[in-house]
C-alpha positions as CSV (number, residue, x, y, z in Angstrom):
1,M,0.0,0.0,0.0
2,Y,2.8,2.4,0.8
3,R,4.9,1.8,-2.2
4,F,3.7,5.1,-3.5
5,L,6.2,6.7,-1.1
6,L,9.0,5.7,-3.5
7,S,7.5,7.6,-6.4
8,R,9.3,10.6,-7.8
9,R,6.6,13.0,-6.5
10,W,6.7,11.7,-3.0
11,V,10.5,11.5,-2.9
12,G,10.6,15.2,-3.7
13,L,8.1,15.9,-0.9
14,H,10.3,13.8,1.6
15,L,13.3,15.8,0.6
16,L,11.4,19.1,1.0
17,V,10.3,18.2,4.6
18,L,13.9,17.0,5.4
19,V,15.2,20.4,4.3
20,L,12.5,22.4,6.1
21,I,13.0,20.7,9.5
22,P,16.6,21.8,10.1
23,A,16.0,25.2,8.5
24,F,13.1,25.9,10.9
25,F,15.1,24.6,13.8
26,F,18.1,26.8,13.1
27,L,15.9,29.8,12.5
28,G,14.3,29.2,15.8
29,R,17.7,28.9,17.5
30,W,18.8,32.2,15.9
31,Q,15.7,34.0,17.2
32,W,16.2,32.4,20.6
33,G,19.8,33.8,20.7
34,R,18.5,37.2,19.9
35,F,15.9,36.9,22.7
36,E,18.7,36.0,25.2
37,E,20.9,38.9,24.0
38,R,18.1,41.5,24.1
39,S,16.8,40.2,27.4
40,A,20.2,40.5,29.0
41,E,20.7,44.0,27.5
42,S,17.2,45.1,28.7
43,A,18.0,43.8,32.2
44,R,21.4,45.6,32.2
45,I,20.0,48.9,31.1
46,T,17.1,48.7,33.6
47,A,19.6,48.1,36.4
48,N,21.9,50.9,35.2
49,L,18.9,53.3,35.2
50,A,18.0,52.3,38.7
51,A,21.5,52.5,40.1
52,A,22.6,55.5,42.2
53,P,24.7,58.1,40.3
54,V,28.5,57.8,40.4
55,P,31.2,60.3,39.4
56,L,31.7,60.3,35.6
57,E,35.5,59.7,35.8
58,R,34.9,56.4,37.6
59,L,33.3,54.9,34.5
60,D,34.7,57.0,31.6
61,P,38.4,57.9,32.0
62,I,39.8,60.6,29.8
63,G,40.8,59.3,26.4
64,S,39.0,55.9,26.7
65,S,35.6,54.7,25.5
66,V,32.5,53.8,27.5
67,P,32.2,50.0,28.1
68,E,28.9,48.6,26.8
69,R,28.0,47.3,30.3
70,D,27.9,50.9,31.5
71,K,25.6,52.3,28.9
72,Y,22.8,54.4,30.4
73,R,24.5,54.4,33.9
74,L,23.7,57.5,35.8
75,V,26.8,59.7,36.4
76,T,27.5,63.1,37.8
77,A,30.0,65.8,36.8
78,T,30.7,69.3,38.1
79,G,32.2,72.1,35.9
80,R,31.3,75.1,33.7
81,Y,29.5,75.0,30.4
82,D,31.5,76.2,27.4
83,T,28.9,77.7,25.1
84,A,31.6,78.9,22.7
85,H,31.9,75.3,21.5
86,E,28.3,74.3,21.7
87,L,26.9,72.2,18.9
88,V,23.4,71.2,17.7
89,V,22.6,67.8,16.3
90,R,20.3,67.7,13.2
91,R,17.4,65.5,12.4
92,R,16.6,64.4,16.0
93,T,13.0,63.7,16.9
94,L,11.1,63.9,20.2
95,N,7.4,62.8,20.3
96,S,7.3,62.8,16.5
97,R,8.6,66.4,16.3
98,V,11.8,67.0,14.2
99,G,14.4,69.3,15.8
100,F,17.9,69.3,17.2
101,Y,19.8,68.0,20.2
102,V,21.9,70.6,22.0
103,V,25.4,69.4,23.0
104,T,27.4,71.7,25.2
105,P,30.9,70.8,26.6
106,L,31.0,70.9,30.4
107,V,34.6,71.7,31.4
108,T,35.6,69.9,34.6
109,P,39.0,69.8,36.5
110,Q,39.7,66.4,34.9
111,G,38.6,67.4,31.3
112,A,35.5,68.2,29.4
113,V,32.4,66.0,28.9
114,L,29.9,66.6,26.1
115,V,26.5,67.1,27.6
116,N,23.3,66.5,25.6
117,R,21.2,69.2,27.3
118,G,18.0,68.1,25.5
119,W,15.9,68.8,22.4
120,V,14.8,72.1,20.8
121,P,12.5,72.5,17.8
122,A,13.9,73.1,14.3
123,G,14.3,76.6,12.9
124,A,12.4,78.3,10.0
125,T,14.3,76.3,7.4
126,A,16.3,73.1,7.4
127,D,19.6,74.9,7.5
128,A,18.6,77.6,10.0
129,S,20.0,77.5,13.5
130,P,17.5,76.8,16.2
131,Q,16.8,79.0,19.2
132,V,18.8,77.4,22.0
133,P,18.3,78.5,25.6
134,A,21.6,79.3,27.4
135,P,22.8,77.0,30.1
136,P,23.4,78.1,33.7
137,T,26.5,80.2,34.2
138,G,29.1,79.5,36.8
139,E,29.7,76.1,38.3
140,V,27.1,73.5,37.5
141,T,26.6,69.9,38.7
142,V,25.0,67.7,36.1
143,T,23.4,64.3,36.5
144,G,22.7,62.2,33.4
145,R,22.8,59.0,31.5
146,L,26.2,57.9,30.3
147,R,26.1,57.2,26.5
148,L,28.6,55.6,24.1
149,A,29.9,57.9,21.4
150,E,27.7,57.8,18.4
151,T,28.9,56.2,15.2
152,Q,27.3,55.4,11.8
153,D,27.3,51.7,12.9
154,N,25.5,52.1,16.3
155,T,23.0,54.7,15.1
156,G,22.4,53.9,11.4
157,I,22.8,57.6,10.7
158,R,25.0,58.4,7.8
159,N,27.4,61.2,8.5
160,R,28.3,63.8,5.9
161,S,30.2,67.1,5.5
162,G,29.1,70.5,4.3
163,L,26.7,71.2,7.2
164,P,26.1,74.7,8.5
165,N,28.6,75.9,11.1
166,G,27.9,74.5,14.5
167,Q,25.7,71.7,13.3
168,I,26.5,68.0,13.3
169,L,24.6,64.7,12.6
170,L,26.3,62.5,15.1
171,I,27.6,62.9,18.7
172,E,30.8,61.4,17.5
173,T,32.9,62.2,20.6
174,P,36.4,61.5,19.3
175,R,35.8,63.5,16.2
176,I,34.3,66.5,18.1
177,A,37.2,66.4,20.5
178,E,39.6,67.1,17.7
179,G,38.2,70.7,17.5
180,L,38.2,71.4,21.2
181,P,41.0,73.0,23.2
182,Y,40.9,70.5,26.1
183,K,40.9,66.8,26.8
184,V,37.5,65.1,26.5
185,F,35.9,62.1,28.1
186,G,35.2,59.2,25.7
187,G,31.4,59.1,25.9
188,F,28.8,61.8,26.5
189,V,26.1,62.5,29.1
190,E,22.4,62.7,28.4
191,L,21.2,65.3,30.9
192,T,18.5,64.4,33.4
193,S,19.0,67.2,36.0
194,Q,21.4,69.9,36.9
195,Q,22.1,72.2,39.9
196,P,21.5,75.1,39.6
197,Q,18.7,74.5,37.1
198,G,18.9,77.9,35.5
199,G,16.0,79.4,33.4
200,S,14.5,78.1,30.3
201,A,16.2,75.0,28.9
202,P,16.0,72.5,26.1
203,E,13.4,69.7,26.6
204,L,15.0,66.8,28.5
205,L,15.0,63.5,26.7
206,P,13.0,60.6,28.1
207,P,14.8,57.4,29.4
208,P,15.2,54.7,26.8
209,D,12.4,52.3,26.1
210,V,13.8,48.9,27.1
211,G,10.7,47.2,25.4
212,A,9.8,43.7,26.2
213,G,13.3,42.5,26.5
214,G,13.3,40.4,23.3
215,G,9.8,39.0,23.8
216,L,9.1,39.4,20.1
217,N,12.2,37.3,19.3
218,L,11.0,34.6,21.7
219,A,7.6,34.5,19.9
220,Y,9.4,34.1,16.6
221,A,11.6,31.3,18.0
222,V,8.5,29.4,19.2
223,Q,6.8,30.1,15.8
224,W,9.7,28.6,13.8
225,W,9.7,25.5,16.0
226,L,6.0,25.1,15.7
227,F,6.5,25.1,11.9
228,I,8.5,21.9,12.4
229,G,5.5,20.2,13.9
230,I,3.3,21.6,11.1
231,A,5.7,20.3,8.4
232,V,5.9,16.8,10.0
233,G,2.1,16.7,10.8
234,G,1.3,17.9,7.3
235,W,3.6,15.2,5.8
236,V,1.9,12.5,7.9
237,L,-1.6,13.8,7.0
238,L,-0.8,13.7,3.3
239,V,0.6,10.1,3.6
240,R,-2.4,8.9,5.4
241,R,-4.8,10.5,2.9
242,E,-2.9,9.1,-0.1
243,A,-2.9,5.7,1.5
244,R,-6.6,5.9,2.2
245,D,-7.4,7.1,-1.3
246,L,-5.4,4.2,-2.8
247,Q,-7.1,1.7,-0.5
248,T,-10.5,3.1,-1.5
249,E,-9.6,2.9,-5.2
250,Q,-8.3,-0.6,-4.8
251,A,-11.5,-1.7,-3.0
252,S,-13.6,-0.2,-5.8
253,Q,-11.6,-2.0,-8.4
254,D,-12.0,-5.3,-6.5
255,V,-15.8,-4.8,-6.4
256,T,-15.9,-4.1,-10.1
257,V,-13.9,-7.2,-10.9
258,R,-16.1,-9.4,-8.8
259,A,-19.2,-7.9,-10.4
260,A,-17.8,-8.6,-13.9
261,R,-17.4,-12.2,-13.0
């Protein structure tokens, strides 16, 4: 009855199922790996945001880069803002509004740190400079989230030259530091508060959305593995149906033969 399984059509189906099973398995494993990575990153960022602030120089020594494990850790720094070297970062959105980030160096006794003071709306034209509130004068203590220097790879933003004076596309700390007259910390700080607060100020950025910690990847992993069961179950169903149809056809032929006799 099951000799049909050796036909060309069925051998092709067997091979297809044999290819799909490992393919679905490895796709599920890949999504599971992404789930583990994102869950670990989400847990790390959540812990960093909840941790008590520490001095900036403890995590980001001058001339180094911020370790991935310290991303979004709350840090403090005390110094004076240098508005002469202030920059604005183009094409940044907040609540679906397009505008600029305001990046002002804070000069400390150890060196300067770039402080993203927040968001301001765009000017009248794409190349017009926005209206930027001045930072507090005198000595200021800032608290903020420690960020890695931005690059094209970790932001997906493509850098280019020819921008209006004082405007940039990336907070690319090492590159910005080349034009500053002092040593600069490797990362930058995303401001959450400062003392004294001063008057009007750019709109502070919200904390990062850690999302579901890779929950979507977990759902995809389970989905791919369920496809294995569907492929095998579908193959079994087709085999049984084909066998049943052949059995019915054979029984019908037997009845016809007996009737002819």
